[in-house]
C-alpha positions in Angstrom: -5.8 46.6 -80.6 -7.0 43.1 -79.8 -3.4 41.9 -79.8 -2.3 44.7 -77.4 -5.2 44.0 -75.1 -4.3 40.3 -75.1 -0.6 41.1 -74.4 -1.7 43.4 -71.5 -3.9 40.7 -69.9 -1.2 38.1 -70.4 1.4 40.4 -68.8 -1.0 41.0 -65.9 -1.5 37.3 -65.3 2.2 36.6 -65.5 2.8 39.5 -63.2 0.6 38.0 -60.5 2.4 34.7 -60.8 5.7 36.6 -60.4 4.3 38.4 -57.4 3.9 35.1 -55.6 7.5 34.0 -56.5 9.0 37.4 -55.6 7.3 38.3 -52.3 6.6 34.7 -51.2 9.3 32.4 -52.3 12.2 35.0 -52.6 11.5 36.4 -49.1 11.2 33.0 -47.5 14.4 31.8 -49.1 16.3 34.9 -48.1 15.3 34.5 -44.4 16.2 30.8 -44.6 19.6 31.5 -46.2 20.5 34.2 -43.6 19.6 31.9 -40.7 21.4 29.0 -42.2 24.6 30.9 -42.8 24.3 32.3 -39.3 24.0 28.8 -37.8 27.3 27.9 -39.4 29.1 29.0 -36.2 27.0 26.4 -34.4 27.9 23.7 -36.9 24.3 23.1 -38.0 24.7 25.5 -40.9 27.4 23.4 -42.5 24.7 20.9 -43.3 21.7 23.1 -43.9 23.4 25.8 -46.1 24.1 23.5 -49.1 20.4 22.4 -49.1 19.1 25.9 -48.8 21.5 27.2 -51.4 20.4 24.4 -53.7 16.8 25.7 -53.3 17.9 29.2 -54.0 19.6 28.2 -57.2 16.6 26.2 -58.3 14.5 29.3 -57.7 16.9 31.5 -59.6 17.1 29.0 -62.5 13.3 29.0 -62.7 13.4 32.8 -63.0 16.0 32.5 -65.7 13.8 30.1 -67.6 10.8 32.4 -67.3 12.9 35.3 -68.5 13.7 33.4 -71.7 10.2 32.1 -72.2 8.2 35.2 -71.3 10.5 38.1 -72.3 13.1 36.6 -74.6 15.9 37.6 -72.2 18.8 35.1 -71.7 20.3 35.0 -68.2 23.0 32.4 -68.1 23.7 30.5 -64.8 27.1 31.4 -63.3 27.5 28.5 -60.9 30.7 26.6 -60.4 30.9 22.8 -60.2 30.5 21.4 -56.6 32.3 18.5 -55.0 30.1 15.5 -54.1 28.6 15.5 -50.6 29.0 11.7 -50.0 30.4 12.1 -46.5 30.7 14.6 -43.6 33.9 15.9 -45.1 32.3 16.2 -48.5 29.4 18.2 -47.1 31.7 20.6 -45.4 33.8 21.0 -48.6 30.6 21.6 -50.5 29.5 24.3 -48.0 32.9 25.9 -48.2 32.9 25.9 -52.0 29.4 27.4 -52.0 30.4 30.3 -49.7 33.4 31.0 -51.9 31.4 31.2 -55.0 30.5 34.8 -55.9 27.3 33.6 -57.5 26.0 32.5 -54.1 26.3 36.0 -52.7 24.8 37.5 -55.9 21.8 35.3 -55.5 21.5 36.2 -51.8 21.6 40.0 -52.7 19.0 39.4 -55.4 16.4 37.7 -53.1 15.5 40.9 -51.1 15.7 43.0 -54.2 13.3 40.6 -55.9 11.0 40.7 -52.9 10.7 44.5 -53.2 11.6 45.8 -56.7 10.6 42.6 -58.4 7.3 42.5 -56.6 6.5 46.1 -57.5 7.3 45.7 -61.2 5.3 42.4 -61.3 2.3 43.9 -59.6 2.0 47.0 -61.7 0.4 45.3 -64.8 -2.4 43.8 -62.8 -2.7 46.9 -60.6 -3.2 49.3 -63.6 -5.9 47.1 -65.1 -7.7 46.7 -61.7 -7.5 50.4 -60.9 -8.8 51.3 -64.4 -11.8 48.9 -63.9 -12.5 50.5 -60.5 -13.2 53.8 -62.3 -16.0 52.1 -64.3 -17.3 50.4 -61.2 -17.7 53.8 -59.5 -19.4 55.1 -62.6 -21.8 52.1 -62.7 -23.4 53.2 -59.5 -21.0 52.7 -56.6 -20.5 56.5 -56.5 -23.9 56.8 -54.7 -22.5 54.7 -51.8 -19.1 56.4 -51.5 -19.8 60.0 -52.5 -18.4 62.7 -50.3 -16.1 60.1 -48.6 -13.9 58.6 -51.3 -11.2 59.8 -53.7 -10.4 58.0 -57.0 -6.8 58.9 -57.7 -7.0 62.7 -57.6 -10.8 62.9 -58.2 -13.1 63.3 -55.2 -16.3 61.3 -55.7 -19.0 63.9 -55.2 -21.7 62.9 -57.7 -22.5 61.7 -61.2 -20.2 64.3 -62.8 -17.2 63.2 -60.9 -18.1 59.6 -61.4 -18.0 60.2 -65.1 -14.5 61.7 -64.7 -13.6 58.5 -62.8 -14.8 56.4 -65.8 -12.7 58.6 -68.1 -9.6 58.2 -66.0 -10.2 54.5 -65.7 -10.3 54.3 -69.5 -7.0 56.1 -69.7 -5.4 53.7 -67.2 -6.6 50.7 -69.1 -5.3 52.2 -72.4 -2.0 52.9 -70.6 -1.9 49.3 -69.4 -2.5 48.0 -72.9 0.7 49.9 -74.0 3.1 49.5 -71.0 2.1 46.2 -69.3 4.6 44.0 -71.3 7.4 46.5 -70.5 6.8 46.1 -66.8 7.3 42.4 -67.1 10.3 42.9 -69.2 11.7 45.3 -66.6 11.2 42.7 -64.0 13.4 40.3 -65.9 16.0 43.0 -66.7 16.4 43.4 -62.9 16.9 39.6 -62.7 19.5 39.8 -65.5 21.3 42.7 -63.9 21.6 41.0 -60.5 22.1 37.2 -61.1 23.7 37.0 -64.6 27.4 36.0 -64.5 29.9 38.8 -63.7 32.7 39.5 -66.1 35.1 37.5 -63.9 32.7 34.6 -63.9 32.3 34.7 -67.6 36.1 34.7 -68.1 36.4 31.7 -65.7 33.7 29.8 -67.6 35.4 30.7 -70.9 38.7 29.4 -69.7 37.1 26.2 -68.4 35.3 25.8 -71.7 38.5 26.3 -73.7 40.3 23.8 -71.5 37.7 21.2 -72.2 37.4 21.9 -75.9 41.2 21.8 -76.3 41.3 18.3 -75.0 38.3 17.4 -77.2 40.1 18.9 -80.2 43.3 17.0 -79.5 41.4 13.7 -79.0 39.3 14.3 -82.2 42.5 15.0 -84.2 44.2 11.9 -82.9 41.1 9.7 -83.6 40.9 11.2 -87.1 44.6 10.5 -87.8 44.1 6.9 -86.6 41.1 6.5 -88.9 43.0 7.8 -91.9 46.0 5.6 -91.1 43.7 2.5 -90.7 41.8 3.3 -93.9 45.0 3.7 -95.9 46.6 0.5 -94.4 43.5 -1.7 -94.9 42.4 -0.2 -98.2 44.5 1.7 -100.7 47.8 0.6 -99.4 46.9 -3.1 -99.5 45.7 -2.7 -103.1 48.8 -0.9 -104.2 51.0 -3.5 -102.6 49.0 -6.2 -104.4 49.3 -4.3 -107.7 53.1 -4.0 -107.2 53.4 -7.8 -106.7 51.2 -8.4 -109.8 53.4 -6.1 -111.9 56.5 -8.1 -110.7 54.8 -11.3 -111.8 53.8 -9.8 -115.1 57.4 -8.8 -115.7 58.5 -12.4 -115.3 55.6 -13.8 -117.4 55.4 -11.3 -120.2 57.7 -13.4 -122.5 57.0 -16.9 -121.2 53.2 -16.7 -120.8 51.7 -13.7 -122.5 48.1 -14.8 -121.9 48.6 -15.1 -118.2 50.4 -11.8 -118.2 47.4 -10.1 -119.8 45.1 -11.5 -117.1 47.4 -10.2 -114.4 47.5 -6.8 -116.2 43.7 -6.6 -116.2 43.6 -7.5 -112.5 46.3 -4.8 -111.8 44.2 -2.3 -113.7 41.1 -3.2 -111.5 43.2 -2.9 -108.4 44.5 0.5 -109.4 40.9 1.7 -110.2 39.7 0.5 -106.8 42.6 2.1 -105.0 41.9 5.4 -106.7 38.3 5.2 -105.7 39.2 4.4 -102.1 41.7 7.3 -102.1 39.0 9.7 -103.4 36.5 8.5 -100.7 39.2 9.0 -98.1 39.9 12.6 -99.3 36.1 13.2 -99.5 35.9 12.1 -95.9 38.6 14.5 -94.8 37.3 17.5 -96.7 34.7 16.9 -99.4 35.5 18.6 -102.7 32.0 20.1 -103.0 32.6 21.8 -99.6 35.9 23.2 -100.7 34.7 24.4 -104.1 31.1 25.5 -103.5 30.8 26.2 -99.8 28.5 24.9 -97.0 25.2 25.8 -98.7 25.8 23.7 -101.8 27.5 20.9 -99.8 24.4 20.7 -97.5 22.1 20.5 -100.5 24.3 17.7 -102.0 24.0 15.8 -98.7 20.2 16.2 -98.8 20.1 14.8 -102.3 22.2 11.7 -101.5 20.1 10.6 -98.5 17.8 7.6 -98.8 14.9 9.4 -97.2 13.4 12.5 -98.8 15.0 15.6 -97.4 13.5 19.1 -97.9 16.4 21.5 -97.7 16.0 25.2 -97.0 19.4 26.8 -97.1 20.0 30.6 -97.0 23.7 31.4 -96.9 25.0 34.4 -98.8 28.7 33.9 -98.0 31.5 31.5 -97.1 32.8 30.8 -93.7 36.1 29.7 -92.3 37.1 26.3 -93.5 37.1 24.7 -90.0 33.6 26.1 -89.3 32.2 24.8 -92.7 33.8 21.4 -92.1 32.4 21.1 -88.6 28.9 22.1 -89.8 29.1 19.8 -92.8 30.0 16.7 -90.9 27.5 17.6 -88.1 24.7 17.8 -90.7 25.9 14.5 -92.3 25.8 12.7 -88.9 22.4 14.0 -88.0 20.9 13.1 -91.4 22.5 9.7 -91.3 21.0 9.1 -87.8 17.6 10.2 -89.0 17.8 7.7 -92.0 19.2 4.8 -90.0 17.6 5.0 -86.6 14.6 7.3 -86.6 12.6 5.3 -89.2 11.7 8.7 -90.6 9.6 9.1 -93.7 10.6 12.7 -94.3 13.4 15.0 -93.1 13.6 18.8 -93.1 16.9 20.6 -93.2 17.1 24.4 -92.4 20.4 26.2 -92.6 20.7 30.0 -92.2 22.9 32.7 -90.9 21.8 35.7 -88.9 23.3 38.7 -87.3 22.7 39.2 -83.5 23.7 41.8 -81.0 26.4 39.5 -79.8 27.7 38.7 -83.3 26.9 36.4 -86.2 25.3 32.9 -85.7 25.1 30.0 -88.0 21.9 28.0 -87.2 21.2 24.5 -88.4 18.0 22.6 -87.7 17.2 19.0 -88.7 13.7 17.8 -88.1 12.3 14.3 -88.9 8.9 12.7 -88.5 10.4 9.5 -87.1 9.7 7.6 -83.9 11.5 10.0 -81.6 13.2 9.0 -78.3 16.6 10.2 -79.4 18.9 10.7 -76.3 22.2 12.5 -76.8 23.6 10.8 -73.7 23.2 7.4 -75.4 25.6 6.5 -78.2 28.7 8.4 -79.4 27.2 10.1 -82.5 25.6 13.1 -80.8 28.4 13.3 -78.3 30.9 13.5 -81.2 28.8 16.3 -82.8 28.7 18.2 -79.5 32.5 17.9 -79.1 33.0 19.0 -82.7 30.8 22.1 -82.3 32.3 22.8 -78.9 35.6 23.7 -80.5 33.9 26.8 -81.9 31.7 27.5 -78.8 28.8 25.9 -80.7 25.9 24.2 -79.0 23.7 21.2 -79.7 20.1 20.9 -78.6 17.9 17.8 -79.1 14.1 17.7 -78.7 12.8 14.2 -79.3 9.8 13.1 -77.4 8.7 9.4 -77.7 6.6 9.1 -80.9 8.4 12.1 -82.5 9.1 14.4 -84.1 12.8 14.8 -83.5 14.4 18.2 -83.9 18.2 18.7 -83.6 19.3 22.3 -83.4 22.9 23.4 -83.8 24.3 26.9 -83.4 27.9 28.1 -84.2 29.0 31.6 -83.5 30.9 32.8 -86.6 31.3 35.5 -89.2 31.4 35.2 -93.0 34.7 35.5 -94.6 33.6 36.2 -98.2 30.5 36.8 -100.4 
């Protein structure tokens, strides 16, 4: 009961904040947007519309953030990329692009709906509690001042008996608020999702753009990987094999003239062959680790944790195998993040969590790496995190980094996928 009362009061407080955003900010932005678009015929709107639309999008993105934080509802932004407004022509091009973007008009239609429907759904949680409390206030003695001239809901306040009924109805309203208040707030955000989430056409356009980017990333990554393999072979195993071949040729010439020198060269050739074999194994392990191929991502992640220089506490819950490209991308992403934590974060301990869950949209492989290091990690600096993001992007995966100065650092990775075997 305490939890339900706390949730009801929290919903009421959040609803009052949403009332200010809905009736105040949304209505003001709607009026400003309409006037700015109307002034385009005068030329002034070409310069004011991008600024006003930017404010509208900031307002909509704030509501998207609140929907995720307060109701667990994800509303993705559908906006297209805009050209730079570094000149008069650029400003006009930006205004034209904004007016051609369907998301602009969806936001504009949402603003008045938010000022009416959004305001009502946000006000109801606080209104239910306040109206319920009013019944107790009437029962506490106010009925003497308002009797014969006041109705509480459907109850005419005539005396102590009707005041008691008011208190009973107030108790019912407060009990109702404890049950339904969170749903009113959720309903408010469902209206937001229904009106300003990406349309199917916008989702397809974003999907095509994303695929176009990840295709180039995949091609670049494959080319870089081939160059790395070629360089490692040329500088390592190939050089040792060439040296071993030359040694064998020399041994063939010395085997009868100088058997002692031939034995020394044979020992050296044996060492070269062993080192070449080791380098080839390391190269193969770098392409696709044997433990990953034989045991799957779960055991490969545990093996990575055991090989790290800093203590890594691994919590891996995977019941099946995944497609080889997915497992490979996840493995090397984990390896890169763990290596960064050991080399750059000055961490004393690292926690690795890997698990798979089913969602309404499909399966999701989630990986979280947390360390107690110095923090301050920035994905925009350095190529490690960018490489991980490109690798995951090929599978519509995402990378999120939380690393305040002083730590801790938490790197979260998600890859949509489905198991292929148990």
